[in-house]
C-alpha positions as CSV (number, residue, x, y, z in Angstrom):
1,M,-1.9,10.1,20.9
2,F,-4.3,8.9,18.2
3,R,-6.8,6.0,18.1
4,T,-7.7,3.5,15.4
5,A,-10.3,0.9,15.1
6,G,-10.2,-2.5,13.3
7,V,-13.2,-4.5,12.1
8,D,-13.2,-8.1,11.1
9,L,-16.4,-7.9,9.1
10,A,-18.6,-10.9,8.5
11,A,-21.9,-11.3,6.7
12,E,-23.6,-11.3,10.1
13,S,-23.0,-9.5,13.4
14,A,-22.4,-12.7,15.3
15,H,-19.0,-13.2,13.7
16,T,-17.9,-9.5,13.5
17,G,-15.2,-8.3,15.7
18,L,-14.3,-4.7,16.6
19,A,-11.0,-3.6,18.2
20,I,-9.8,-0.1,19.4
21,I,-6.1,0.7,19.7
22,E,-4.7,3.8,21.5
23,W,-1.3,4.8,19.9
24,R,1.4,6.6,21.9
25,A,5.0,7.4,21.2
26,A,6.3,4.0,22.4
27,S,3.3,1.7,22.6
28,A,0.0,0.8,21.0
29,R,-2.5,-0.5,23.5
30,V,-5.6,-2.5,22.7
31,S,-8.2,-0.6,24.8
32,D,-11.3,-2.4,23.7
33,L,-12.2,-5.6,21.9
34,Q,-15.8,-6.7,21.1
35,L,-17.5,-9.6,19.3
36,G,-21.0,-9.7,17.9
37,V,-20.8,-6.2,16.6
38,G,-23.6,-4.5,14.6
39,N,-23.4,-1.8,12.0
40,D,-24.2,1.0,14.4
41,S,-21.3,0.2,16.6
42,I,-18.9,0.3,13.6
43,V,-20.3,3.7,12.5
44,N,-20.0,5.0,16.0
45,A,-16.4,3.9,16.2
46,A,-15.7,5.7,13.0
47,A,-16.9,8.9,14.6
48,H,-14.5,8.5,17.6
49,V,-11.2,7.4,16.1
50,E,-8.9,8.7,13.4
51,L,-9.2,5.7,11.1
52,V,-11.1,2.4,10.9
53,G,-9.6,-0.5,9.1
54,I,-12.2,-2.8,7.7
55,D,-11.3,-6.3,6.6
56,C,-13.6,-6.5,3.6
57,A,-13.6,-5.4,-0.1
58,F,-14.9,-1.9,-0.5
59,G,-15.9,-2.3,-4.1
60,W,-16.2,-4.6,-7.1
61,P,-14.0,-4.9,-10.2
62,D,-14.9,-2.4,-12.9
63,D,-14.8,-5.0,-15.6
64,F,-17.1,-7.3,-13.6
65,V,-19.6,-4.4,-13.1
66,D,-19.5,-3.6,-16.8
67,V,-20.3,-7.2,-17.8
68,V,-23.1,-7.5,-15.3
69,A,-24.6,-4.2,-16.5
70,A,-24.4,-5.4,-20.1
71,L,-26.2,-8.6,-19.2
72,R,-28.8,-6.7,-17.2
73,D,-29.5,-4.4,-20.2
74,R,-29.4,-7.2,-22.7
75,R,-26.5,-5.6,-24.5
76,P,-23.9,-7.6,-26.4
77,L,-20.7,-8.3,-24.5
78,D,-17.5,-6.6,-25.7
79,A,-15.5,-8.3,-28.4
80,D,-12.8,-9.4,-25.8
81,A,-15.4,-11.5,-23.9
82,T,-13.8,-14.8,-24.8
83,G,-14.9,-16.6,-21.7
84,D,-11.4,-18.1,-21.3
85,I,-9.7,-18.2,-17.9
86,D,-7.7,-15.0,-18.5
87,W,-10.9,-13.1,-19.3
88,R,-12.7,-14.5,-16.3
89,R,-9.8,-13.8,-14.0
90,R,-9.7,-10.2,-15.2
91,L,-13.3,-9.8,-14.2
92,A,-12.8,-11.6,-10.9
93,Y,-10.1,-9.4,-9.5
94,R,-9.6,-5.7,-8.8
95,D,-6.4,-3.7,-9.4
96,T,-5.7,-3.9,-5.6
97,D,-6.0,-7.7,-5.6
98,R,-3.4,-7.9,-8.3
99,A,-1.1,-5.6,-6.3
100,V,-1.5,-8.0,-3.3
101,K,-0.8,-11.0,-5.4
102,E,2.4,-9.3,-6.8
103,R,3.7,-8.4,-3.3
104,T,2.7,-11.5,-1.3
105,G,2.3,-14.3,-3.9
106,R,-1.3,-15.0,-2.9
107,W,-4.6,-14.0,-4.4
108,P,-7.1,-12.4,-2.0
109,L,-10.7,-13.8,-2.2
110,S,-12.5,-12.4,-5.2
111,V,-15.4,-10.2,-4.2
112,A,-17.0,-11.0,-7.6
113,T,-16.8,-14.8,-7.5
114,D,-16.0,-16.1,-4.0
115,R,-17.9,-16.2,-0.7
116,L,-17.0,-12.6,0.1
117,G,-19.9,-11.1,-1.7
118,L,-22.5,-11.2,1.1
119,T,-20.0,-9.5,3.5
120,A,-19.1,-6.9,0.9
121,L,-22.8,-6.0,0.5
122,R,-23.0,-5.4,4.2
123,C,-19.8,-3.3,4.0
124,A,-21.3,-1.1,1.3
125,V,-24.2,-0.3,3.6
126,I,-21.8,0.5,6.5
127,L,-19.7,2.8,4.3
128,E,-22.9,4.6,3.2
129,A,-23.9,5.0,6.8
130,V,-20.5,6.4,7.7
131,A,-20.9,8.9,4.9
132,R,-24.4,9.8,6.0
133,A,-23.0,10.5,9.5
134,G,-20.9,13.3,7.9
135,L,-17.6,11.5,7.9
136,P,-15.4,11.4,4.8
137,V,-15.3,8.1,3.0
138,D,-12.9,7.2,0.2
139,R,-12.8,3.6,-1.1
140,A,-9.1,4.0,-1.8
141,G,-8.5,5.1,1.8
142,S,-7.0,8.4,0.9
143,P,-6.9,11.1,3.6
144,P,-9.1,12.4,5.1
145,S,-11.1,9.2,4.7
146,R,-12.2,7.8,8.0
147,V,-12.2,4.2,6.7
148,V,-9.6,2.1,4.9
149,E,-9.7,-1.4,3.4
150,V,-7.4,-3.9,5.1
151,Y,-6.4,-7.5,4.7
152,P,-4.8,-9.0,7.8
153,A,-3.6,-12.2,6.2
154,A,-1.7,-10.2,3.5
155,A,-0.3,-7.9,6.2
156,L,1.1,-10.9,8.1
157,R,2.9,-12.0,4.9
158,C,4.3,-8.5,4.5
159,W,5.7,-8.8,8.0
160,G,7.3,-12.2,7.1
161,L,4.9,-14.2,9.3
162,R,3.3,-17.5,8.3
163,Q,-0.4,-17.2,8.7
164,E,-1.7,-20.6,7.6
165,G,-4.1,-22.4,9.9
166,Y,-4.7,-19.7,12.5
167,K,-8.4,-19.3,11.6
168,R,-9.1,-22.8,12.6
169,S,-6.8,-23.6,15.5
170,E,-6.4,-21.9,18.9
171,E,-3.0,-23.6,19.2
172,R,-1.9,-22.1,15.9
173,R,-3.3,-18.7,16.9
174,A,-1.1,-18.8,20.0
175,E,2.0,-19.5,17.9
176,L,1.2,-16.8,15.5
177,L,0.4,-14.3,18.2
178,D,3.8,-14.8,19.8
179,A,5.3,-14.2,16.4
180,V,3.2,-11.0,15.9
181,L,4.3,-9.7,19.3
182,A,7.9,-10.4,18.4
183,A,7.6,-8.6,15.1
184,L,5.6,-5.7,16.7
185,P,7.1,-5.4,20.2
186,W,5.3,-2.1,20.9
187,L,1.8,-3.8,20.7
188,E,0.2,-4.2,24.1
189,L,-2.7,-6.6,24.4
190,G,-3.4,-6.6,28.1
191,E,-6.5,-8.5,29.1
192,H,-7.5,-8.9,25.4
193,R,-4.9,-11.6,24.6
194,A,-7.3,-14.4,25.8
195,A,-10.1,-13.2,23.5
196,M,-7.6,-13.2,20.5
197,L,-6.7,-16.8,21.3
198,R,-10.3,-17.9,21.6
199,S,-11.5,-16.2,18.5
200,A,-10.1,-15.6,15.0
201,D,-12.6,-12.8,14.6
202,A,-11.0,-11.0,17.6
203,F,-7.5,-11.8,16.3
204,D,-8.3,-10.2,12.9
205,A,-10.0,-7.2,14.4
206,V,-6.9,-6.3,16.4
207,L,-4.7,-6.8,13.3
208,S,-7.1,-4.6,11.3
209,A,-6.7,-1.8,13.9
210,V,-2.9,-2.2,13.7
211,I,-2.9,-1.9,9.9
212,A,-5.1,1.2,10.3
213,G,-2.4,2.7,12.4
214,F,0.2,2.1,9.7
215,A,-2.3,3.6,7.2
216,H,-3.0,6.7,9.4
217,V,0.7,7.7,9.3
218,G,1.2,6.8,5.6
219,R,3.2,3.6,6.0
220,I,1.3,1.7,3.4
221,E,1.6,1.1,-0.3
222,S,-0.2,3.8,-2.3
223,P,-2.1,3.0,-5.5
224,P,-0.3,4.1,-8.7
225,P,-1.4,7.5,-9.8
226,E,-2.7,6.2,-13.1
227,A,-5.1,3.9,-11.3
228,A,-6.6,6.6,-9.0
229,E,-10.0,6.8,-10.7
230,R,-10.4,3.1,-10.9
231,V,-9.4,2.4,-7.3
232,S,-11.7,5.1,-6.1
233,R,-14.5,2.8,-7.3
234,E,-13.0,-0.6,-6.7
235,G,-11.2,0.1,-3.4
236,W,-7.6,-0.3,-2.4
237,I,-6.1,-2.7,0.2
238,A,-3.7,-1.0,2.6
239,L,-0.5,-3.1,2.8
240,P,2.0,-2.0,5.5
241,V,5.5,-0.9,4.5
242,G,8.6,0.0,6.6
243,E,10.2,-1.7,9.6
244,A,7.4,-3.4,11.6
245,A,9.4,-3.2,14.8
246,L,9.3,0.6,14.7
247,I,5.9,1.9,16.0
248,P,4.0,4.0,13.5
249,S,4.2,7.7,14.6
250,T,2.2,10.7,13.5
251,S,5.5,12.5,13.1
252,E,6.1,10.4,10.0
253,R,3.1,12.0,8.4
254,F,2.9,15.3,10.1
255,P,6.5,16.4,10.8
256,S,6.8,19.1,13.4
């Protein structure tokens, strides 16, 4: 057995969800699901599970950071700073965002230019607290990191599930949850199904814990080796691979 946690992180605790999943040979059971979760609870979860999947960007694009530093220091921008849409898009997105776009056809939110920034600043504080607690932290999620960046909406697309509208509608969440359980027949929600229907935060927290299970056994897309240094700063979104109907097992990663 192993355990994972999933965090649907928001800028404030009130809209932050935390789920715990216990993984066994033939089932993965949601054992706890909380809303209104503070930083300390997330750090505590990291100390008691094998891996925490956090739905938030773990870093900023290198090119964006370089431009901001140049502006701060009153240095001239590089010669390629044309200001056109291609240049701005290069600054807005990380390598992992481009990988998500290539696989799913959709851009993630830009941590540099969209509303994700306030949440990402909170995430940076949480990652620092996890590291201070003596737990390994790697922004690319490489073992033995206790945290990994996840993106539930992209994972749903990887599993062939249409995710549009579930954030706003309980009826749509009910439809999607039925589809999720059909795709992942080993997932057991128990009493927590009702909370997932009431709250998109709870829904995404459970999905984040599921993705962390895939990541724990290595069933995710790895960053290309040539990008290792860059993604160690920017972060890397764990996208699940393999047959969703087959429960992730530690034997995949740690053969006996």
